[in-house]
LUMKOLRO-970381 format. One record per residue: y, x, z of N, C-alpha, C in turn; residue number from 1; residue in three letters. Coordinates in steps of 0.001 Angstrom, whole numbers, always signed. Each point is the difference from the previous one (the first is absolute). Layout:
BEGIN
+---------+---------+---------+---------+---------+---------+---------+---------+---------+-----+---------+
|    n_py |    n_px |    n_pz |   ca_py |   ca_px |   ca_pz |    c_py |    c_px |    c_pz | num | residuo |
+---------+---------+---------+---------+---------+---------+---------+---------+---------+-----+---------+
|       Y |       X |       Z |       Y |       X |       Z |       Y |       X |       Z | NUM |     ALA |
...
+---------+---------+---------+---------+---------+---------+---------+---------+---------+-----+---------+
END
This chain:
BEGIN
+---------+---------+---------+---------+---------+---------+---------+---------+---------+-----+---------+
|    n_py |    n_px |    n_pz |   ca_py |   ca_px |   ca_pz |    c_py |    c_px |    c_pz | num | residuo |
+---------+---------+---------+---------+---------+---------+---------+---------+---------+-----+---------+
|  +97461 |  +88674 | +115402 |    +752 |    -943 |    -952 |    +873 |    -457 |   +1586 |   1 |     GLU |
|    -368 |    -480 |    +768 |   +1058 |    -884 |   +1056 |    +939 |   +1228 |    +994 |   2 |     GLU |
|    -367 |   +1313 |    -385 |    +961 |   +1169 |     -21 |    +847 |    +307 |    -734 |   3 |     MET |
|    -151 |    -621 |    -827 |   +1268 |    +460 |   -1113 |    -408 |    +910 |   -1176 |   4 |     GLY |
|   -1266 |    +637 |     +79 |    -257 |   +1468 |    -826 |    -461 |    -597 |   -1176 |   5 |     TYR |
|    +650 |    -948 |   -1200 |    -183 |    -281 |    -931 |    -415 |   +1123 |    -967 |   6 |     ARG |
|    +951 |   +1001 |    -269 |    +246 |   +1077 |    -421 |   -1426 |   +1005 |     -33 |   7 |     ARG |
|    -583 |     -96 |   +1060 |   -1015 |    +253 |    +344 |   -1564 |    -584 |    -860 |   8 |     LEU |
|     +35 |   -1451 |    +454 |    -936 |   -1079 |     +70 |    -559 |    +100 |   -1558 |   9 |     LEU |
|   +1364 |    -196 |    -940 |    -170 |     +93 |   -1251 |   -1595 |    +806 |    -874 |  10 |     TRP |
|    +476 |   +1345 |    +776 |    -742 |   +1347 |    -447 |   -1091 |    -559 |    +559 |  11 |     GLN |
|    -375 |    -207 |    +977 |   -1201 |     +68 |    +877 |    -922 |   -1317 |   -1025 |  12 |     ILE |
|    +798 |   -1091 |     +31 |    -533 |   -1100 |    -659 |    -972 |    +583 |   -1118 |  13 |     ASP |
|   +1101 |    +653 |   -1215 |    -294 |    +593 |   -1081 |   -1177 |    +870 |     +86 |  14 |     ARG |
|     -89 |   +1097 |    +923 |   -1196 |    +651 |     +51 |   -1262 |    -733 |    +645 |  15 |     GLU |
|    +591 |    -726 |    +855 |   -1072 |   -1053 |     +26 |   -1205 |    -931 |    -572 |  16 |     LEU |
|   +1099 |    -116 |   -1489 |    -271 |    -847 |    -970 |    -714 |   +1401 |    -867 |  17 |     GLY |
|    +493 |    +413 |    -249 |   -1335 |   +1202 |    -685 |   -1018 |    +251 |    +629 |  18 |     ARG |
|    -101 |    +196 |   +1421 |   -1327 |    +269 |    +617 |   -1468 |   -1476 |    -528 |  19 |     LEU |
|    +707 |    -970 |    +319 |    -343 |   -1563 |    -370 |    -629 |    +104 |   -1222 |  20 |     ALA |
|    +983 |    +383 |   -1013 |    -551 |    +471 |   -1247 |   -1107 |    +908 |    -205 |  21 |     ALA |
|    +413 |    +877 |    +530 |   -1296 |   +1095 |     -27 |   -1471 |    -495 |    +422 |  22 |     ASP |
|    +214 |   -1066 |   +1040 |   -1485 |    -235 |     +30 |    -292 |   -1463 |    -192 |  23 |     ARG |
|    +986 |     -68 |    -864 |    -716 |   -1246 |    -943 |    +473 |   -1703 |    +409 |  24 |     GLY |
|    +931 |    -217 |    +970 |    +644 |   -1270 |    +617 |   +1370 |    +288 |   -1048 |  25 |     ASP |
|    -155 |    -785 |    -742 |    +908 |     +18 |   -1247 |    +967 |   -1176 |    +803 |  26 |     ALA |
|     -90 |   -1124 |    +776 |    +488 |   -1155 |    +352 |   +1359 |    +454 |   +1038 |  27 |     ALA |
|   -1119 |   +1085 |    +955 |    +599 |    +810 |   +1043 |   +1066 |    +929 |    -715 |  28 |     GLU |
|    -298 |    +652 |   -1053 |   +1239 |   +1015 |    -273 |    +841 |    -891 |    -603 |  29 |     ALA |
|    +463 |    -830 |    -894 |    +373 |    -828 |    -517 |   +1266 |    -831 |   +1302 |  30 |     ALA |
|    -871 |    -303 |   +1210 |    +985 |    -537 |    +955 |    +811 |    +957 |    +737 |  31 |     ALA |
|    -522 |   +1197 |     -40 |    +947 |   +1091 |    +693 |   +1086 |    +683 |   -1144 |  32 |     LEU |
|    -650 |    +114 |   -1607 |   +1518 |    +435 |    -673 |    +668 |   -1167 |    +246 |  33 |     ARG |
|    -908 |   -1692 |     +97 |   +1875 |    -431 |    -427 |    +580 |    -227 |   +1274 |  34 |     ALA |
|    -124 |    +185 |   +1217 |    +420 |    +366 |    +910 |   +1032 |    +802 |    +165 |  35 |     GLU |
|    -482 |   +1518 |    -589 |    +976 |   +1118 |     -25 |   +1116 |    -616 |   -1085 |  36 |     ALA |
|    -588 |    -606 |    -911 |   +1233 |    -260 |   -1063 |   +1214 |    -829 |   +1062 |  37 |     ALA |
|    -530 |    -914 |    +243 |    +610 |    -968 |   +1172 |   +1117 |    +762 |    +849 |  38 |     SER |
|    -734 |   +1179 |    +500 |    +758 |    +645 |    +472 |   +1310 |    +727 |    -162 |  39 |     ILE |
|    -296 |    +694 |   -1414 |    +543 |    +767 |    -849 |   +1201 |    -953 |    -349 |  40 |     VAL |
|    -217 |   -1273 |    -567 |   +1102 |    -697 |    -412 |    +525 |    -751 |   +1205 |  41 |     SER |
|     -85 |    +315 |   +1064 |    +822 |    -731 |   +1292 |    +868 |   +1533 |    +331 |  42 |     ALA |
|    -362 |    +844 |    -531 |    +775 |   +1221 |    +946 |    +911 |    +303 |   -1230 |  43 |     ILE |
|    -172 |    -391 |   -1871 |    +701 |    +192 |    -609 |   +1583 |   -1373 |    -196 |  44 |     THR |
|    -531 |    -630 |    +837 |    +753 |   -1316 |    +149 |   +1334 |    +615 |   +1244 |  45 |     GLU |
|    -624 |    +625 |    +495 |    +644 |    +597 |   +1031 |   +1081 |   +1056 |    -227 |  46 |     THR |
|    +107 |    +745 |   -1120 |    +452 |   +1342 |    -381 |   +1470 |    -800 |    -892 |  47 |     ILE |
|   +1259 |    +137 |    +267 |   +1125 |    -441 |    -627 |    +702 |    +906 |    -987 |  48 |     ASP |
|     -89 |   +1486 |    +629 |      +9 |    +538 |    -894 |    -812 |    +372 |   -1501 |  49 |     ASP |
|    +562 |    -486 |    -924 |    -407 |     +60 |   -1338 |    -816 |   +1454 |    -512 |  50 |     VAL |
|    +471 |    +884 |     +26 |    -503 |   +1346 |     -51 |   -1159 |    +284 |    +940 |  51 |     GLU |
|    +197 |    -209 |   +1164 |   -1154 |    +225 |    +952 |   -1228 |    -806 |    -293 |  52 |     LEU |
|    +420 |   -1420 |    -422 |   -1125 |    -787 |    -235 |    -898 |     +75 |   -1085 |  53 |     ARG |
|    +749 |   +1030 |    -995 |    -381 |    +302 |   -1378 |    -648 |   +1220 |    +554 |  54 |     ALA |
|    +334 |    +900 |    +974 |    -807 |    +620 |    +430 |    -998 |     +62 |    +337 |  55 |     SER |
|    -344 |    -802 |   +1019 |   -1140 |    -559 |    +938 |    -905 |    -426 |   -1247 |  56 |     PHE |
|    +367 |    -969 |    -917 |    -924 |    -741 |    -790 |    -622 |    +864 |   -1449 |  57 |     LEU |
|    +676 |   +1451 |    +152 |    -224 |    +964 |   -1088 |   -1409 |    +866 |    +938 |  58 |     ALA |
|     +92 |    -150 |   +1185 |   -1064 |    +824 |    +830 |   -1364 |    -541 |    -734 |  59 |     LEU |
|    -922 |   +1645 |    -466 |   -1321 |    -709 |    -293 |   -1212 |    -721 |    +568 |  60 |     PRO |
|    +688 |    +394 |   +1640 |    -993 |   -1101 |    +611 |    +613 |   -1231 |     -22 |  61 |     ASP |
|   +1263 |    -263 |    +472 |    +222 |   -1487 |    -422 |    -242 |    -726 |   -1483 |  62 |     VAL |
|     -37 |    +658 |    -665 |     +29 |    -367 |   -1590 |   -1812 |    -265 |    +528 |  63 |     ARG |
|    -516 |    +750 |    +150 |   -1691 |    -606 |    +165 |     -39 |    -685 |    +925 |  64 |     ALA |
|    +576 |    -508 |    +832 |    -526 |   -1006 |   +1272 |    +900 |   -1234 |    -859 |  65 |     ALA |
|   +1245 |     -13 |    -982 |     +21 |   -1068 |    -633 |    -461 |    -604 |   -1121 |  66 |     LEU |
|   -1283 |   +1233 |    -378 |    -810 |    -389 |   -1438 |    +898 |    +542 |   -1304 |  67 |     GLY |
|    +653 |    +527 |    +321 |    +736 |   +1039 |   -1437 |    -499 |   +1450 |     -63 |  68 |     ARG |
|    +158 |     +73 |    -955 |    -914 |   +1356 |    -307 |   +1199 |   +1071 |    +392 |  69 |     SER |
|     -73 |    +993 |    +204 |   +1046 |    +989 |    +264 |    +124 |    +938 |   -1302 |  70 |     SER |
|    +733 |    -304 |    -927 |    +316 |   +1038 |   -1097 |   +1570 |    +669 |    +304 |  71 |     VAL |
+---------+---------+---------+---------+---------+---------+---------+---------+---------+-----+---------+
END
């Protein structure tokens, strides 16, 4: 995080959240999912191009991180 690797960190947090959920640690899973969503939101705010932002938000992994179903 200190090195500016947000684009990877949210994916790591999301996967760690899945692992925490699998082992029954709901609180840790929720915290990791919330952190991933926060990072994705922060990244989204830096994308000025409307089409690029929409494309990013449409990615299945991004939608999952934000708690949106991929339709």
